C-alpha positions as CSV (number, residue, x, y, z in Angstrom):
1,M,107.6,95.7,103.2
2,D,107.7,96.1,107.8
3,A,111.0,97.9,107.5
4,Y,110.3,99.5,104.7
5,T,107.4,101.3,105.9
6,K,109.7,102.0,109.0
7,A,112.3,104.0,106.8
8,F,109.4,105.9,104.3
9,K,108.3,106.6,108.1
10,Q,111.5,108.7,108.2
11,F,111.0,109.9,105.2
12,E,107.9,112.0,105.9
13,D,109.2,113.2,109.3
14,T,111.8,115.0,107.6
15,G,109.7,115.8,104.1
16,S,112.5,114.7,102.2
17,M,113.0,111.4,100.3
18,P,116.1,109.7,98.4
19,T,115.4,110.8,94.2
20,M,115.9,106.9,93.7
21,Q,114.7,103.9,96.2
22,F,115.4,100.0,94.9
23,V,112.6,98.0,97.2
24,R,113.0,94.2,96.9
25,L,110.4,92.2,98.5
26,P,111.8,88.4,98.3
27,S,108.4,86.3,99.0
28,D,107.6,86.1,94.9
29,H,110.8,83.2,95.0
30,T,109.0,81.1,97.4
31,R,110.3,77.7,99.2
32,G,108.7,75.4,96.3
33,T,106.3,72.5,97.9
34,T,108.7,72.3,101.2
35,P,106.7,70.4,103.6
36,G,105.7,73.0,106.2
37,A,106.7,76.0,103.7
38,P,104.1,78.2,102.9
39,T,102.6,77.4,99.7
40,P,104.1,79.0,96.4
41,K,100.3,80.7,96.4
42,A,100.4,81.6,99.9
43,M,103.8,83.5,99.4
44,V,102.9,85.0,96.0
45,A,99.8,86.4,98.1
46,D,101.8,87.6,100.9
47,N,104.3,89.3,98.3
48,D,101.1,91.1,96.1
49,L,99.6,92.2,99.3
50,A,103.8,94.1,100.2
51,V,103.3,95.9,96.7
52,G,100.0,97.0,97.8
53,R,100.9,98.3,101.1
54,L,103.9,100.0,99.4
55,V,101.6,101.8,96.9
56,D,99.0,102.3,99.7
57,Q,101.6,104.2,101.5
58,V,103.1,106.1,99.0
59,S,99.9,107.4,97.4
60,H,98.5,108.7,100.7
61,S,101.8,110.9,101.2
62,K,102.8,113.9,100.2
63,F,105.4,112.6,97.7
64,W,102.8,110.8,95.1
65,K,102.1,113.6,93.5
66,D,105.6,113.5,91.8
67,T,106.2,109.7,92.4
68,A,106.3,106.7,90.0
69,I,106.4,103.1,91.0
70,F,108.1,100.4,88.8
71,V,107.3,96.8,89.8
72,V,109.0,93.7,87.4
73,E,109.4,90.1,88.2
74,D,112.6,88.9,89.4
75,D,114.3,86.1,87.3
76,A,111.4,86.9,84.8
77,Q,113.1,84.9,82.4
78,A,113.0,81.6,84.5
79,G,109.4,81.6,84.9
80,P,107.5,81.2,81.9
81,D,103.5,81.6,81.9
82,H,101.0,80.2,80.3
83,V,101.0,82.3,77.2
84,D,104.6,82.7,76.0
85,G,107.8,82.3,77.9
86,H,109.1,85.8,76.7
87,R,106.3,87.8,78.9
88,T,106.3,88.9,82.1
89,E,104.4,91.8,84.1
90,A,105.4,94.6,84.2
91,L,103.3,97.8,86.1
92,V,104.2,101.4,86.4
93,I,102.2,103.0,89.0
94,S,101.5,107.0,89.3
95,P,99.6,109.4,89.0
96,Y,100.3,109.6,85.8
97,T,99.9,106.1,84.7
98,Q,96.1,106.0,86.0
99,T,94.6,105.3,82.5
100,A,92.6,102.0,82.8
101,K,94.3,100.9,79.9
102,V,96.9,97.8,79.5
103,D,100.1,99.2,77.3
104,S,100.8,96.4,75.1
105,T,103.6,98.2,73.8
106,F,106.7,95.5,73.5
107,Y,108.9,96.4,76.0
108,S,111.7,94.9,77.8
109,T,113.1,95.6,81.4
110,V,116.2,97.6,79.9
111,S,113.2,100.0,79.0
112,M,111.8,100.2,82.2
113,L,115.5,101.0,83.2
114,R,115.9,103.2,80.2
115,T,112.3,105.2,81.6
116,M,113.7,105.6,85.3
117,E,116.9,107.1,83.6
118,L,114.6,109.7,81.7
119,I,112.6,111.0,84.7
120,T,115.8,111.0,86.7
121,G,117.6,112.9,84.3
122,V,120.9,110.3,84.1
123,P,121.9,109.2,81.1
124,P,122.1,105.8,79.5
125,L,124.6,103.8,81.2
126,T,124.9,101.4,77.8
127,Q,124.0,101.4,74.2
128,F,121.5,98.9,75.5
129,D,119.5,101.3,77.4
130,A,120.3,104.1,74.9
131,S,118.5,102.1,72.5
132,A,115.5,100.5,74.5
133,I,111.9,101.9,74.3
134,P,111.0,104.2,76.5
135,M,107.5,103.1,78.3
136,L,106.3,106.5,77.1
137,N,102.9,104.9,76.2
138,A,101.8,104.1,79.5
139,F,102.2,107.9,80.9
140,T,99.4,110.4,80.5
141,N,99.4,114.5,80.7
142,N,96.1,114.4,82.8
143,P,97.4,113.0,86.0
144,N,95.1,111.4,88.7
145,Q,95.9,111.8,92.3
146,T,93.3,109.2,93.8
147,P,95.7,107.4,96.3
148,F,95.2,103.7,96.3
149,S,94.0,101.6,99.6
150,A,95.4,98.0,99.2
151,L,93.1,95.2,99.9
152,I,93.7,91.7,101.7
153,P,94.0,89.0,99.3
154,A,91.3,86.1,99.6
155,Q,94.2,83.4,99.2
156,S,95.4,82.3,102.5
157,L,98.7,84.0,104.0
158,T,99.3,80.6,106.3
159,E,98.3,77.6,103.5
160,T,101.6,75.4,104.1
161,N,103.0,72.4,101.7
162,T,101.9,68.8,102.6
163,T,104.2,66.3,102.5
164,S,101.9,64.8,99.4
165,A,102.6,68.2,97.7
166,P,104.4,67.8,93.8
167,L,108.2,67.2,94.5
168,A,107.7,67.9,97.9
169,A,110.9,65.8,98.7
170,Q,112.7,67.2,95.8
171,S,112.2,70.8,97.5
172,A,112.8,69.5,101.0
173,K,116.1,69.4,99.9
174,M,116.9,72.8,98.2
175,D,118.6,75.7,99.7
176,F,116.4,78.5,100.0
177,S,119.2,80.2,102.4
178,D,119.6,82.9,99.5
179,V,118.1,83.4,96.1
180,D,119.2,81.4,92.5
181,L,120.8,78.4,94.9
182,N,118.8,76.1,93.3
183,N,117.8,74.2,89.9
184,E,115.7,76.4,88.3
185,N,113.5,73.7,86.4
186,T,112.7,71.6,89.2
187,L,111.7,74.9,91.4
188,N,109.6,76.3,88.5
189,K,108.0,72.6,88.0
190,A,107.2,72.5,92.2
191,I,105.6,75.4,91.7
192,W,103.8,75.4,88.7
193,Q,102.2,71.5,89.3
194,S,101.3,72.7,93.6
195,V,98.9,75.2,91.6
196,K,97.9,73.4,88.4
197,G,98.3,70.5,89.6
198,A,100.7,67.3,89.4
199,N,100.2,65.8,86.5
200,S,99.9,69.7,84.6
201,P,103.0,70.1,81.9
202,M,104.6,73.4,82.4
203,P,105.0,75.6,79.5
204,L,108.3,75.6,77.6
205,R,110.8,78.7,78.2
206,P,112.0,80.2,75.3
207,G,114.9,78.4,73.0
208,Q,113.8,75.1,75.4
209,A,113.4,72.0,73.1
210,P,110.3,69.9,74.3
211,T,111.5,66.5,76.4
212,T,110.4,62.8,75.5
213,P,108.6,61.4,78.4
């Protein structure tokens, strides 16, 4: 986010910004429960703060009036939550999405892509995004230009894993030099149990059969 802040400052100085940008904020991948590394809670909070800073910066700029920010979790299919393994968060942030409501329409990641295509005038890339449901229900015709100010998370950003953390030994052997290099089931379990407790069973992913203890 610090790097993007510098780039965005150049956009403001020139008065011009690229029509489409992709910003990757990678801390949500975490380092599992590797001893000495930031805890999953700390890394996710750091990532949340980065998202808040991005929205803060854009919403206080001249570009806010005609900008939409789409936020989705990477590898959402690999990290089930406590309600349903098919579900993940999807945020659309713009003056035209300030409805103070949750849009519960059944969208997919391709729906997000289709929405971005419609906004930018790019034709569908495949039959899948051509037939995807656009996120129209998330938008309103009455824009709210109020800017957003980022909040500092209550969660400590410097909290670190101890050697007694769940699956600490397994996490210590993992390769975090890049994304998707480790066994996702083991990493997901380490993250889940570090938050929910060492004896907390992790929810099943879509299509995953329960295992016998």
